[in-house]
C-alpha positions as CSV (number, residue, x, y, z in Angstrom):
1,M,14.5,-40.1,-16.2
2,S,11.4,-38.3,-17.5
3,I,9.6,-35.8,-15.3
4,T,6.9,-38.3,-14.6
5,D,9.4,-40.6,-13.0
6,V,10.7,-38.0,-10.5
7,P,9.6,-38.8,-6.9
8,L,7.1,-36.4,-5.4
9,S,9.5,-35.7,-2.5
10,T,12.2,-34.5,-5.0
11,V,9.6,-32.4,-6.9
12,I,8.6,-30.7,-3.7
13,T,12.2,-30.0,-2.6
14,R,13.0,-28.5,-5.9
15,A,9.9,-26.4,-5.8
16,L,10.8,-25.1,-2.4
17,R,14.2,-24.1,-3.6
18,A,12.5,-22.2,-6.4
19,A,10.3,-20.5,-3.8
20,T,13.3,-19.3,-1.9
21,R,14.6,-17.5,-5.0
22,A,11.7,-14.9,-4.7
23,P,12.6,-11.3,-4.1
24,S,11.9,-9.7,-0.7
25,L,12.3,-6.3,1.0
26,H,16.0,-5.9,1.8
27,N,16.3,-9.7,1.0
28,T,14.8,-10.5,4.4
29,Q,13.2,-13.7,3.1
30,P,10.2,-13.6,5.5
31,W,8.8,-17.1,4.6
32,L,8.6,-20.4,6.3
33,F,7.3,-23.7,4.8
34,T,5.7,-26.7,6.3
35,V,5.5,-29.9,4.2
36,A,3.0,-32.7,4.8
37,S,3.0,-34.3,1.4
38,P,1.1,-33.6,-0.8
39,L,0.4,-30.4,1.1
40,I,2.8,-27.4,1.4
41,E,2.0,-24.6,3.8
42,V,3.4,-21.1,3.3
43,H,3.8,-19.1,6.6
44,L,4.9,-15.6,7.4
45,D,8.1,-15.4,9.5
46,R,7.3,-12.6,11.9
47,E,10.9,-12.6,13.2
48,R,11.9,-11.2,9.8
49,L,9.4,-8.3,9.6
50,L,10.7,-4.7,9.4
51,P,8.8,-2.7,11.9
52,V,9.9,0.7,10.6
53,T,9.8,0.2,6.8
54,D,6.9,-2.3,6.8
55,P,5.0,-2.0,10.0
56,E,1.8,-3.7,8.7
57,G,3.7,-6.6,7.0
58,R,2.3,-5.7,3.6
59,E,5.6,-6.0,1.8
60,A,6.5,-9.2,3.7
61,R,3.2,-10.8,2.6
62,M,4.0,-9.7,-1.0
63,S,7.3,-11.4,-0.7
64,C,5.6,-14.6,0.5
65,G,3.2,-14.2,-2.5
66,A,6.2,-14.1,-4.8
67,A,7.6,-17.2,-3.2
68,L,4.2,-18.9,-3.6
69,F,4.2,-18.0,-7.3
70,N,7.7,-19.6,-7.7
71,L,6.6,-22.7,-5.8
72,R,3.5,-23.1,-8.1
73,A,5.5,-22.4,-11.2
74,A,8.1,-25.0,-10.4
75,L,5.5,-27.6,-9.6
76,L,3.7,-27.0,-12.9
77,A,7.0,-27.1,-14.8
78,A,7.7,-30.5,-13.1
79,G,4.5,-31.9,-14.5
80,R,2.4,-31.6,-11.3
81,G,-0.8,-29.8,-10.7
82,A,-1.0,-27.2,-7.9
83,V,-4.2,-26.1,-6.1
84,V,-3.6,-22.9,-4.0
85,D,-5.8,-21.8,-1.1
86,L,-4.9,-18.3,0.1
87,V,-5.3,-17.4,3.8
88,P,-7.2,-20.6,4.5
89,D,-7.7,-20.1,8.3
90,P,-8.8,-16.7,9.9
91,E,-7.6,-18.0,13.2
92,Q,-4.1,-18.4,11.8
93,P,-3.3,-15.1,10.0
94,D,0.4,-16.1,9.5
95,L,-0.7,-19.2,7.6
96,L,-0.7,-17.4,4.2
97,A,-1.4,-20.3,1.8
98,V,-1.8,-24.0,1.4
99,V,-0.7,-25.7,-1.8
100,R,-1.9,-29.1,-2.7
101,V,0.2,-31.0,-5.2
102,T,-2.1,-32.9,-7.5
103,A,-1.9,-35.4,-10.3
104,Q,0.8,-35.5,-13.0
105,R,0.2,-33.6,-16.2
106,A,2.3,-32.5,-19.1
107,P,3.7,-29.0,-18.6
108,T,3.3,-26.4,-21.4
109,P,6.4,-24.9,-23.0
110,D,5.4,-21.5,-21.5
111,Q,5.3,-23.1,-18.0
112,V,8.7,-24.6,-18.4
113,E,10.2,-21.4,-19.8
114,L,8.8,-19.3,-16.9
115,A,10.1,-21.7,-14.3
116,D,13.5,-21.8,-16.0
117,A,13.7,-18.0,-15.5
118,I,13.5,-18.2,-11.7
119,D,17.2,-18.7,-11.2
120,R,18.1,-16.0,-13.7
121,R,15.9,-13.3,-12.3
122,A,17.8,-10.8,-10.2
123,T,17.2,-7.2,-9.1
124,N,19.3,-4.9,-11.2
125,R,20.1,-1.6,-9.5
126,R,22.6,-0.5,-12.2
127,P,21.9,1.8,-15.2
128,F,19.9,0.5,-18.1
129,S,20.4,1.3,-21.8
130,E,18.4,3.8,-23.7
131,R,16.8,1.0,-25.8
132,P,13.0,1.2,-25.5
133,V,11.0,-1.7,-24.4
134,P,8.8,-2.7,-27.4
135,P,5.0,-2.8,-27.3
136,M,4.9,-6.6,-27.4
137,H,6.9,-6.9,-24.2
138,R,4.9,-4.2,-22.5
139,L,1.7,-6.0,-23.3
140,A,3.1,-9.3,-22.1
141,L,4.0,-7.7,-18.7
142,A,0.5,-6.3,-18.3
143,R,-1.1,-9.6,-19.1
144,A,1.1,-11.4,-16.6
145,A,-0.1,-9.1,-13.8
146,Q,-3.7,-9.4,-15.0
147,A,-3.5,-13.2,-14.9
148,E,-2.9,-13.0,-11.2
149,R,-5.8,-10.5,-10.6
150,A,-3.6,-7.4,-10.5
151,H,-3.1,-4.4,-12.8
152,L,0.2,-3.1,-14.2
153,V,0.0,0.6,-15.0
154,L,2.7,1.8,-17.3
155,L,3.7,5.4,-16.9
156,E,4.3,6.5,-20.4
157,T,3.9,10.3,-20.4
158,P,6.5,12.9,-19.2
159,K,3.9,14.4,-16.8
160,A,3.4,11.0,-15.1
161,L,7.1,10.3,-14.8
162,D,7.7,13.8,-13.4
163,T,5.0,13.3,-10.8
164,L,6.4,10.0,-9.8
165,A,9.9,11.5,-9.6
166,T,8.6,14.1,-7.2
167,L,6.9,11.5,-5.0
168,L,10.0,9.4,-5.0
169,R,12.1,12.3,-4.0
170,R,9.7,13.2,-1.1
171,A,9.6,9.6,0.1
172,D,13.3,9.3,-0.1
173,H,13.8,12.5,1.9
174,T,11.3,11.2,4.6
175,Q,13.2,8.0,5.0
176,E,16.6,9.7,4.9
177,E,15.5,11.9,7.8
178,D,14.2,9.0,9.9
179,P,17.0,7.7,12.1
180,E,15.1,4.5,13.0
181,F,14.6,3.7,9.3
182,Q,18.3,4.3,8.6
183,R,19.2,1.9,11.5
184,E,16.9,-0.7,10.1
185,L,18.3,-0.3,6.6
186,R,21.9,-0.6,7.8
187,R,21.1,-3.8,9.7
188,W,20.2,-5.5,6.4
189,T,22.7,-3.9,4.0
190,E,26.0,-2.8,5.7
191,Y,28.1,-5.9,5.2
192,G,29.9,-8.0,2.5
193,D,28.8,-11.1,0.7
194,E,29.2,-13.6,3.6
195,R,25.5,-13.7,4.8
196,E,22.7,-15.7,3.3
197,D,20.2,-12.8,3.6
198,G,20.2,-9.0,3.3
199,V,21.6,-6.9,0.4
200,P,25.4,-7.2,0.1
201,H,27.7,-4.5,-1.3
202,S,28.1,-6.4,-4.5
203,A,24.3,-6.0,-5.2
204,G,24.2,-2.3,-4.8
205,G,24.2,0.2,-7.7
206,P,26.3,3.2,-8.4
207,R,25.5,6.8,-7.5
208,P,23.5,8.4,-10.4
209,I,24.8,11.4,-12.2
210,G,22.6,13.3,-14.7
211,G,19.6,11.6,-16.4
212,T,16.4,10.8,-14.6
213,L,15.7,11.0,-10.9
214,L,13.9,7.6,-11.2
215,T,16.8,5.4,-9.9
216,P,16.7,2.6,-7.3
217,R,17.4,3.2,-3.6
218,R,21.1,3.3,-2.9
219,F,21.8,0.9,0.0
220,H,25.5,1.7,0.5
221,T,26.0,5.4,0.8
222,G,29.7,5.1,0.7
223,A,29.8,3.8,-2.9
224,A,32.3,5.8,-4.8
225,T,31.3,4.8,-8.3
226,E,29.1,7.3,-10.3
227,R,27.3,6.4,-13.5
228,P,24.7,8.1,-15.7
229,F,21.3,6.4,-15.7
230,E,18.9,6.1,-18.6
231,Q,17.0,9.2,-19.5
232,D,13.7,7.6,-20.3
233,P,13.0,4.6,-18.2
234,L,10.0,2.4,-18.4
235,V,8.2,2.7,-15.0
236,A,5.1,0.8,-13.9
237,I,2.9,0.7,-10.9
238,L,1.5,-2.7,-9.8
239,A,-1.9,-2.3,-8.1
240,T,-4.6,-4.5,-6.7
241,G,-8.3,-3.8,-6.2
242,G,-8.2,-4.3,-2.4
243,D,-5.6,-4.0,0.3
244,S,-6.2,-7.0,2.5
245,P,-3.6,-9.7,3.4
246,Q,-5.0,-11.8,0.5
247,D,-4.6,-8.8,-1.8
248,H,-1.0,-8.5,-0.7
249,L,-0.4,-12.2,-1.5
250,R,-2.0,-11.7,-4.9
251,A,0.1,-8.6,-5.5
252,G,3.3,-10.7,-4.7
253,M,2.2,-13.4,-7.1
254,A,1.5,-10.8,-9.8
255,L,4.8,-9.1,-9.1
256,Q,6.7,-12.3,-9.6
257,A,4.8,-13.1,-12.7
258,V,5.8,-9.8,-14.2
259,L,9.4,-10.2,-13.1
260,L,9.8,-13.6,-14.6
261,T,8.0,-12.5,-17.8
262,A,10.5,-9.7,-18.0
263,T,13.4,-12.1,-17.5
264,V,12.1,-14.4,-20.3
265,A,12.0,-11.3,-22.6
266,G,15.6,-10.4,-21.8
267,L,14.6,-7.4,-19.6
268,S,16.1,-6.2,-16.3
269,T,14.0,-4.9,-13.4
270,S,14.5,-3.1,-10.2
271,F,12.2,-1.6,-7.5
272,L,11.4,2.1,-6.8
273,S,10.2,1.2,-3.4
274,Q,10.2,4.5,-1.5
275,P,6.8,5.9,-2.7
276,V,4.9,2.8,-1.6
277,E,6.6,2.6,1.8
278,V,5.7,6.1,2.9
279,P,2.0,6.5,3.6
280,H,1.4,10.0,2.2
281,T,3.3,9.3,-1.1
282,R,1.6,5.9,-1.4
283,T,-1.8,7.7,-1.2
284,A,-0.6,10.3,-3.8
285,L,0.3,7.5,-6.3
286,H,-3.5,7.1,-6.9
287,S,-3.3,10.2,-9.1
288,L,-1.2,8.2,-11.6
289,M,-3.7,5.4,-11.8
290,P,-6.5,5.4,-14.4
291,E,-8.9,3.5,-12.2
292,P,-9.4,2.9,-8.4
293,G,-7.0,0.6,-6.7
294,H,-4.1,0.2,-4.2
295,P,-0.5,0.7,-5.4
296,Q,1.6,-2.2,-4.1
297,A,4.9,-1.8,-6.0
298,V,6.7,0.5,-8.4
299,L,9.0,-1.1,-11.0
300,R,11.8,0.2,-13.3
301,I,12.1,-2.0,-16.4
302,G,14.6,-1.9,-19.3
303,Y,17.6,-3.5,-20.9
304,G,20.7,-3.9,-18.7
305,H,23.7,-6.1,-18.3
306,P,22.8,-9.3,-16.3
307,A,22.9,-8.9,-12.5
308,A,24.1,-11.6,-10.2
309,P,21.4,-13.1,-7.9
310,T,21.9,-12.5,-4.1
311,R,22.2,-15.4,-1.7
312,R,19.3,-17.2,-0.1
313,R,18.9,-19.4,2.9
314,P,18.9,-23.1,2.2
315,V,15.6,-25.0,1.9
316,A,16.4,-26.9,5.1
317,A,16.6,-23.6,7.1
318,V,13.1,-22.5,6.2
319,T,11.2,-25.8,6.0
320,T,9.6,-28.1,8.5
321,N,8.4,-31.6,7.5
322,R,5.6,-33.3,9.4
323,E,3.2,-36.1,8.9
324,E,-0.1,-34.9,7.3
325,C,-3.0,-35.2,9.8
326,G,-6.4,-36.5,8.9
327,R,-5.6,-38.5,5.8
């Protein structure tokens, strides 16, 4: 069966599964979908917001933006067009986007390759090798963010990396000293692999010894394994021109574009989330940006052993089907 023979309902179901593979803060998966073929609505699931870590829902909307990117990428790779309308109704702030699936068209090889990377992408909290990321891949990552109307600022000087390390350390200390934050963190991370959400023990990284201070957040403080991390990581700040809900969605789409582009290039990625989660360090990140903007995420990028994806809720658990009105 060619892709043009696949029923639209099957195409949409497969695209929704791809959407659920998006990354999210503590793997909370704060998205819901409503299908009225050929329309797919993307909603924010407020029951999965983290009031301490993400009180304004910025990171949750970014996660939904990443899911939206996956949804669109899967539709394009399946030979369907996709028209996206962001935040279409001011009276429904949790209706984040509406995607209209349009006429069949032949996918490009790049579209197929990017969609194929969705299932392989996983956050890698383990050490990377000292092998540098070549300029061609750095340029491809920056272009992926730019295509989604965001900017990827690569921190390539010792001074910039030292400044970021200081901000990360300050933010980490702030969160470690906050008992409400720690309770919220444990709620989503202190368990085994049996759940369909959260960060299981198997996805955590070792405790760093030596090397850089630019290492991912350790979710499981009881981890006994210690490993040296890379001395010279590639670190990047993803930024947008504005800081509205629509900007958060675009940031999530750009973030996923960068992550999938990295996956295609054989690169591993993880998040250095603390500095963008604490208000005073997020503000201080502006000093590392060459032009005005709003930092939305900080990424660590390099070559590492493949990481296993964490579990996701099934499509049926996050999707409502209804008859489209007004057709």
